[in-house]
C-alpha positions in Angstrom: 118.2 62.5 73.6 116.2 64.7 76.1 113.9 67.3 74.5 115.4 70.8 74.1 114.2 73.2 76.8 113.1 76.6 75.4 114.1 79.6 77.4 111.5 82.1 76.2 108.4 80.3 77.6 110.2 80.1 81.0 111.0 83.8 80.9 107.4 84.5 79.9 106.1 82.3 82.8 108.1 84.1 85.5 107.3 87.5 84.0 103.6 86.6 84.2 104.1 85.4 87.8 105.8 88.8 88.7 103.0 90.8 86.9 100.3 88.9 88.7 102.1 89.4 92.1 102.3 93.1 91.6 98.9 93.5 89.9 97.1 91.9 92.9 98.2 94.7 95.2 95.0 96.5 94.5 92.9 93.8 96.3 95.2 93.7 99.4 96.0 97.4 99.8 92.4 98.3 100.5 92.1 95.6 103.1 95.2 96.6 105.0 94.2 100.3 104.8 90.7 99.6 106.1 91.3 100.9 109.7 92.9 104.3 108.7 90.3 104.8 106.0 87.6 104.1 108.6 89.1 106.7 111.0 89.8 109.4 108.3 86.4 109.3 106.7 84.6 108.8 110.0 82.5 105.9 108.6 81.3 102.5 109.9 83.2 99.3 109.2 80.6 98.2 106.7 80.9 101.5 104.8 84.7 101.4 104.9 84.5 97.9 103.4 82.7 99.1 100.3 85.9 99.9 98.4 86.9 96.3 98.7 83.5 95.2 97.4 83.8 97.5 94.4 87.3 96.2 93.8 86.2 92.6 93.7 83.2 93.2 91.5 85.5 95.2 89.1 88.1 92.4 89.3 85.5 89.8 88.2 84.2 92.0 85.3 87.7 93.0 84.3 88.8 89.4 83.9 86.0 88.8 81.4 86.6 92.1 79.5 90.4 91.9 79.4 90.2 88.2 78.6 88.0 89.0 75.6 90.4 91.7 74.4 93.5 89.5 74.9 91.8 86.8 72.7 91.8 89.4 69.9 95.0 91.3 70.2 97.1 89.2 72.6 97.9 89.7 76.2 100.6 92.3 75.8 98.4 95.3 75.2 95.9 94.6 78.0 98.7 94.1 80.5 100.5 97.3 79.3 97.2 99.3 79.5 96.5 97.8 83.0 99.9 98.8 84.3 99.2 102.5 83.6 95.6 102.2 84.9 96.8 100.5 88.1 99.4 103.1 88.7 97.1 106.0 87.9 94.5 104.4 90.2 96.9 104.1 93.1 97.9 107.8 92.6 94.3 108.9 92.4 93.3 107.0 95.6 96.1 108.8 97.5 94.3 112.1 96.7 90.6 111.3 97.3 88.5 113.4 99.5 85.4 111.3 100.0 84.7 107.6 100.5 82.6 107.3 97.3 85.5 108.6 95.2 87.6 105.9 96.7 85.0 103.3 95.9 84.7 104.4 92.2 88.5 104.5 91.7 89.0 101.1 93.3 86.2 99.5 91.3 87.0 101.0 87.9 90.7 101.9 87.6 92.2 99.4 90.0 89.7 96.5 89.8 88.1 96.6 86.3 90.9 98.1 84.2 93.9 97.2 86.4 94.0 94.0 88.4 91.4 92.4 86.1 94.0 92.2 83.3 96.7 90.5 85.5 94.9 87.3 86.4 92.6 85.5 83.9 94.4 86.7 80.7 97.8 85.7 82.0 96.5 82.3 83.0 95.0 81.7 79.6 98.1 83.0 77.8 100.4 80.7 79.9 98.5 77.6 78.8 99.3 78.4 75.2 103.1 78.2 75.7 103.3 74.8 77.4 102.2 71.4 76.3 103.8 68.6 78.4 103.9 70.6 81.6 100.9 72.9 81.1 99.3 72.1 84.5 102.4 73.0 86.6 103.0 76.1 84.4 99.4 77.3 85.0 99.7 76.5 88.7 102.9 78.6 89.0 101.4 81.7 87.4 98.1 81.4 89.4 100.2 81.3 92.6 101.2 84.9 92.0 97.8 86.0 93.2 98.3 84.3 96.6 102.0 85.2 96.7 100.9 88.8 96.7 98.7 88.1 99.7 101.8 86.9 101.6 104.2 89.7 100.5 102.3 92.9 100.2 100.2 93.2 103.4 103.3 93.4 105.7 104.9 95.9 103.4 101.8 98.1 103.1 101.2 97.9 106.8 104.8 99.0 107.5 104.4 102.0 105.1 101.1 102.9 106.9 102.8 102.8 110.3 105.7 104.8 109.0 103.6 107.5 107.2 100.0 107.0 106.4 97.8 105.0 104.0 98.0 107.7 101.3 101.7 107.5 101.2 101.4 103.7 100.9 99.2 104.1 97.8 101.5 106.6 96.2 104.4 104.2 96.8 102.4 101.4 95.1 101.8 103.7 92.1 105.5 104.2 91.7 106.2 100.5 92.0 103.5 99.6 89.4 104.6 102.2 86.8 108.3 101.2 87.3 107.9 97.4 87.0 104.8 96.4 85.1 105.6 98.1 81.7 109.1 96.6 81.7 107.8 93.1 82.5 105.0 93.4 80.0 107.6 93.7 77.2 108.4 90.0 77.6 104.8 89.3 76.6 104.8 91.0 73.3 105.1 87.8 71.3 101.9 86.0 70.6 101.6 82.2 70.7 100.6 80.2 67.6 97.4 79.0 69.1 96.5 76.9 66.0 99.5 74.7 66.6 98.8 73.9 70.2 97.0 70.7 71.1 93.3 71.0 71.8 92.2 70.3 75.4 89.8 67.6 74.1 92.6 65.5 72.7 91.5 65.6 69.1 92.4 68.0 66.4 88.8 68.3 65.0 86.5 71.1 66.1 83.7 69.5 67.9 81.5 72.6 67.6 80.6 72.3 71.3 80.8 75.5 73.4 83.3 75.3 76.3 84.4 71.8 75.1 81.5 69.9 76.6 79.6 67.1 75.0 76.3 68.1 73.2 74.1 66.2 75.8 75.8 68.1 78.7 74.7 71.5 77.6 71.5 70.5 75.8 69.2 71.9 78.5 71.2 75.2 78.8 71.8 75.6 75.1 68.5 75.0 73.5 68.0 74.8 69.8 65.9 77.9 68.9 67.3 81.3 68.3 70.7 82.9 68.8 69.9 84.0 72.4 69.5 80.4 73.5 73.0 79.7 72.2 74.5 82.4 74.2 73.3 81.0 77.5 76.3 78.7 78.2 78.6 81.6 77.5 76.8 83.8 79.9 76.6 81.2 82.7 80.3 81.4 83.6 80.6 85.2 83.6 77.5 85.4 85.8 79.0 82.8 88.1 82.2 84.8 88.4 80.5 88.0 89.2 78.3 86.3 91.7 81.2 84.7 93.6 83.1 87.9 93.7 80.1 89.9 94.9 79.3 87.3 97.5 82.8 87.4 98.9 82.8 91.2 99.0 79.4 91.3 100.6 80.5 89.0 103.4 83.5 91.1 104.1 81.3 94.2 104.3 78.7 92.6 106.5 80.5 92.7 109.8 80.2 95.6 112.1 82.5 96.1 115.1 80.8 95.5 118.4 80.6 98.6 120.6 82.9 98.5 123.6 80.9 98.3 126.9 80.9 101.6 128.7 82.4 101.7 132.2 81.3 104.2 134.8 83.8 107.0 135.4 85.0 107.8 138.9 84.3 111.5 138.4 80.7 111.0 137.2 77.9 110.5 139.7 76.3 107.1 139.8 72.7 108.3 138.9 74.0 109.9 135.7 75.5 106.5 134.6 72.1 104.9 135.3 73.3 102.8 138.2 71.7 102.5 141.6 73.0 102.9 145.1 74.7 105.5 147.1 78.2 106.9 146.8 80.6 106.1 149.5 
């Protein structure tokens, strides 16, 4: 007799997929809006890329913060809180007057407290609801981040072409506040983590941080003091922040090359710095 298929974990899986697809809009909206932001605030391309840099750093820190909170209270409350912060952040961005206001809102409200709760906590939560097909379930929910990159940029670009980038952000605020709180209701039930099988394959607690063997983390862990025991826990958050900051720094590095100036027919040649006589 085939095993009975439970409906609730599947509903929870696709709800998490939809939440991650909507929650990732904060990272793609600022990229699509780069050109109109550059023109409106009369800034260089590197300066206009700073909101994306702030967003990615906030996204990395938010995954750590919201993941810690979801371990304590479950994933429902962080996602519900993030839905309101994401919507409020989009609405606030649509009313900014300076570039630095845009950077702060993108980094704190959209990256740290918004999109940060719609990636790592959902991936960890999904792994608690599946045993036999845990890998494919985690793969499905992670694909929401990349599915957002395929869906939202054309939609946002069309809204910018129709109106402007501020209208696009306000529309995203309405979408976020309309969909995310409803989808988060499907995540209100917490998994019984103590009944799920451990990743190491044995039911005993090995006492090893991150599930590694003692010899693997011996150099990083140390044996003296509580601070030395925290080093393995700090390595992965530091790595996450470093990768996100490096990606955002690369995106902000490139400056557009100035277009070569061409002499005008109405300007004398000596003014343009050329030699020769006019015909």
